[in-house]
N, CA, C and O of each residue as an XYZ file, in Angstrom:
288
protein
N      45.718    142.993    199.031
C      46.629    142.082    199.297
C      46.839    141.380    197.855
O      46.076    141.110    196.927
N      47.979    141.240    198.049
C      48.757    140.590    196.661
C      48.718    139.162    196.338
O      49.512    138.481    196.987
N      47.921    138.493    195.414
C      47.786    137.243    194.917
C      49.116    136.457    194.533
O      49.635    136.781    193.464
N      49.735    135.438    195.301
C      50.962    134.833    194.798
C      50.786    133.982    193.490
O      49.840    133.204    193.367
N      51.638    134.145    192.619
C      51.623    133.327    191.419
C      51.832    132.288    191.301
O      52.961    131.900    191.601
N      50.967    131.458    190.870
C      50.954    129.997    190.881
C      51.318    129.473    189.533
O      50.849    130.008    188.529
N      52.246    128.311    189.446
C      52.381    128.095    188.020
C      51.400    126.981    187.705
O      51.069    126.100    188.497
N      50.918    127.140    186.296
C      49.951    126.163    185.985
C      50.417    124.825    185.978
O      51.619    124.712    185.736
N      49.702    123.657    186.205
C      49.644    122.379    186.474
C      50.428    121.899    185.196
O      51.528    121.406    185.444
N      50.134    121.945    184.150
C      50.489    121.859    182.883
C      52.116    121.705    183.042
O      52.781    120.688    182.845
N      52.660    123.261    183.538
C      53.933    123.056    183.387
C      54.712    122.181    184.247
O      55.765    121.633    183.924
N      54.023    122.075    185.543
C      54.637    121.185    186.523
C      54.734    119.631    185.923
O      55.763    118.985    186.122
N      53.619    119.063    185.183
C      53.600    117.826    184.552
C      54.670    117.789    183.421
O      55.250    116.756    183.084
N      54.863    118.946    182.899
C      55.703    119.079    181.199
C      57.344    118.746    182.078
O      58.119    117.842    181.766
N      57.520    119.607    183.044
C      59.034    119.935    183.430
C      59.134    118.473    184.317
O      60.316    118.274    184.598
N      58.322    117.491    184.793
C      58.646    116.542    185.904
C      58.992    115.530    184.920
O      59.927    114.734    185.012
N      58.011    115.648    183.808
C      58.374    114.591    182.771
C      59.326    114.684    181.958
O      59.635    113.704    181.281
N      59.954    115.800    181.853
C      60.993    116.156    180.891
C      62.134    115.718    181.876
O      62.977    115.010    181.324
N      62.374    115.992    183.305
C      63.322    115.343    184.034
C      63.282    113.892    184.098
O      64.339    113.282    183.940
N      62.293    113.313    184.291
C      62.114    111.536    184.040
C      62.964    111.381    182.850
O      63.998    110.766    183.111
N      62.875    111.660    181.923
C      63.427    111.679    180.647
C      64.468    111.595    180.657
O      65.116    110.605    180.318
N      64.981    112.893    181.157
C      66.491    113.191    181.200
C      66.826    111.910    182.120
O      67.449    110.976    181.615
N      66.519    111.873    183.133
C      67.235    110.709    184.174
C      67.505    109.480    183.338
O      68.603    108.938    183.214
N      66.121    109.028    182.659
C      66.292    107.881    181.845
C      67.354    107.765    180.553
O      67.616    106.769    179.878
N      67.815    108.970    180.457
C      68.321    109.008    179.130
C      70.064    109.045    179.805
O      71.013    108.669    179.117
N      70.182    109.429    180.868
C      71.578    109.687    181.565
C      71.826    108.151    181.862
O      72.897    107.610    181.588
N      70.725    107.468    182.461
C      70.999    105.890    183.311
C      71.578    105.164    182.085
O      72.652    104.568    182.171
N      70.887    105.213    180.970
C      70.914    104.303    180.032
C      72.541    104.718    178.992
O      73.195    103.918    178.323
N      72.774    106.044    179.171
C      74.044    106.363    178.649
C      75.221    105.686    179.454
O      76.151    105.064    178.941
N      75.008    105.929    180.918
C      75.835    105.498    181.467
C      76.119    103.997    181.562
O      77.237    103.492    181.666
N      74.937    103.353    181.510
C      75.159    101.884    181.410
C      75.766    101.400    180.406
O      76.479    100.401    180.506
N      75.528    102.178    179.049
C      75.683    101.736    178.013
C      77.439    101.857    177.753
O      78.164    101.068    177.147
N      77.791    103.116    178.436
C      79.288    103.515    178.516
C      80.182    102.698    179.103
O      81.341    102.534    178.722
N      79.618    102.139    180.106
C      80.439    100.911    181.022
C      80.561    100.000    180.194
O      81.700     99.575    179.996
N      79.604     99.507    179.568
C      79.609     98.279    178.690
C      80.452     98.140    177.454
O      80.847     97.146    176.845
N      80.640     99.675    177.226
C      81.560     99.600    176.157
C      83.012     99.737    176.878
O      84.020     99.283    176.338
N      83.039    100.269    177.894
C      84.433    100.588    178.401
C      84.856     99.198    179.085
O      86.051     98.924    178.978
N      84.277     98.544    179.576
C      84.649     96.968    180.280
C      84.625     95.883    179.117
O      85.472     94.993    179.047
N      83.650     96.023    178.269
C      83.475     94.719    177.750
C      84.262     94.875    176.347
O      85.189     94.132    176.027
N      83.703     96.092    175.433
C      84.481     96.046    174.480
C      85.980     96.547    174.113
O      86.692     96.148    173.192
N      86.240     97.468    175.025
C      87.705     97.857    174.713
C      88.793     96.746    175.366
O      90.021     96.699    175.293
N      87.972     96.014    175.929
C      88.822     94.656    176.606
C      88.445     93.380    175.732
O      88.773     92.228    176.019
N      87.810     93.712    174.776
C      87.605     92.619    173.581
C      88.941     92.402    172.528
O      89.641     93.312    172.084
N      89.063     91.225    172.311
C      90.074     90.885    171.152
C      89.695     91.803    169.715
O      90.620     92.117    168.966
N      88.610     92.107    169.472
C      87.905     92.732    168.339
C      88.426     94.328    168.456
O      88.662     94.995    167.448
N      88.557     94.797    169.687
C      88.657     96.040    169.418
C      90.589     96.211    169.849
O      91.295     97.124    169.422
N      90.934     95.389    170.511
C      92.304     95.407    170.681
C      92.965     95.136    169.554
O      93.904     95.914    169.386
N      92.825     94.245    168.624
C      93.275     94.095    167.395
C      93.829     95.554    166.716
O      94.965     95.804    166.314
N      92.578     96.461    166.731
C      92.275     97.299    166.128
C      93.749     98.578    166.491
O      94.202     99.450    165.749
N      94.155     98.186    167.916
C      94.889     99.313    168.157
C      96.286     98.998    168.072
O      96.565     97.825    168.322
N      97.488     99.981    167.696
C      98.579     99.742    167.114
C      99.539     98.991    167.846
O     100.341     98.215    167.327
N      99.430     99.271    169.244
C     100.504     98.477    170.222
C      99.935     96.785    170.202
O     100.857     95.971    170.243
N      98.805     96.316    170.156
C      98.345     95.090    170.035
C      98.832     94.367    168.457
O      99.397     93.336    168.091
N      98.370     95.318    167.957
C      98.492     95.155    166.546
C     100.107     94.846    166.281
O     100.459     93.945    165.520
N     100.910     95.570    166.890
C     102.194     95.244    166.777
C     102.813     93.902    167.273
O     103.531     93.229    166.533
N     102.453     93.459    168.806
C     102.557     92.312    169.383
C     102.131     91.329    168.755
O     102.665     90.220    168.733
N     101.143     91.652    168.197
C     100.278     90.393    167.468
C     101.080     89.970    166.287
O     101.333     88.778    166.115
N     101.567     91.053    165.320
C     102.001     90.745    164.275
C     103.481     89.838    164.342
O     103.885     88.910    163.641
N     104.111     90.584    165.567
C     105.652     89.876    165.879
C     105.217     88.695    166.343
O     105.674     87.797    165.636
N     104.373     88.188    167.425
C     104.136     86.759    167.577
C     103.677     85.891    166.266
O     104.082     84.754    166.023
N     102.794     86.610    165.499
C     102.416     85.598    164.107
C     103.484     85.500    163.504
O     103.546     84.371    163.016
N     104.943     86.481    163.129
C     105.863     86.179    162.785
C     106.714     85.010    163.396
O     107.385     84.213    162.739
N     106.607     85.033    164.471
C     107.473     83.774    164.963
C     106.818     82.503    165.165
O     107.391     81.435    165.380
N     105.608     82.694    165.082
C     104.535     81.461    164.758
C     105.455     81.014    163.159
O     106.454     80.293    163.144
N     105.075     81.389    162.428
C     105.509     81.545    160.698
C     107.059     80.963    160.498
O     107.461     80.261    159.570
N     107.876     81.505    161.742
C     109.497     80.979    161.782
C     109.303     79.729    162.170
O     109.925     78.938    161.460
N     108.622     79.187    163.104
C     108.514     78.093    163.898
C     108.009     77.315    162.957
O     108.701     76.305    162.824
N     106.903     77.361    162.094
C     106.232     76.424    161.299
C     107.107     75.981    160.009
O     107.001     74.876    159.478
N     108.158     77.202    159.501
C     109.060     76.816    158.549
C     110.307     76.044    158.987
O     111.079     75.539    158.173
N     110.477     75.973    160.415
C     111.474     75.144    160.945
C     111.044     73.593    161.140
O     111.842     72.670    161.297
N     109.821     73.496    161.106
C     109.088     72.220    161.166
C     109.215     71.557    159.651
O     109.326     70.349    159.443
N     109.187     72.291    158.927
C     109.076     71.963    157.545
C     110.309     71.115    157.453
O     110.622     70.595    156.383
């Protein structure tokens, strides 16, 4: 009769710990990415760096300056 091959226990421990590590990394990445997506990308800090918003901001700022000149 043939003996079935059994994996050494240390292999099981190593693969399981690697799997847990991978899950943890994936979870933290997912969480951080959503934080960036919903909070940073919608923040004024990021929006000021985008061209579209910067153009709008410049245009509005120009109008404010004109309005201030009229007041003087």
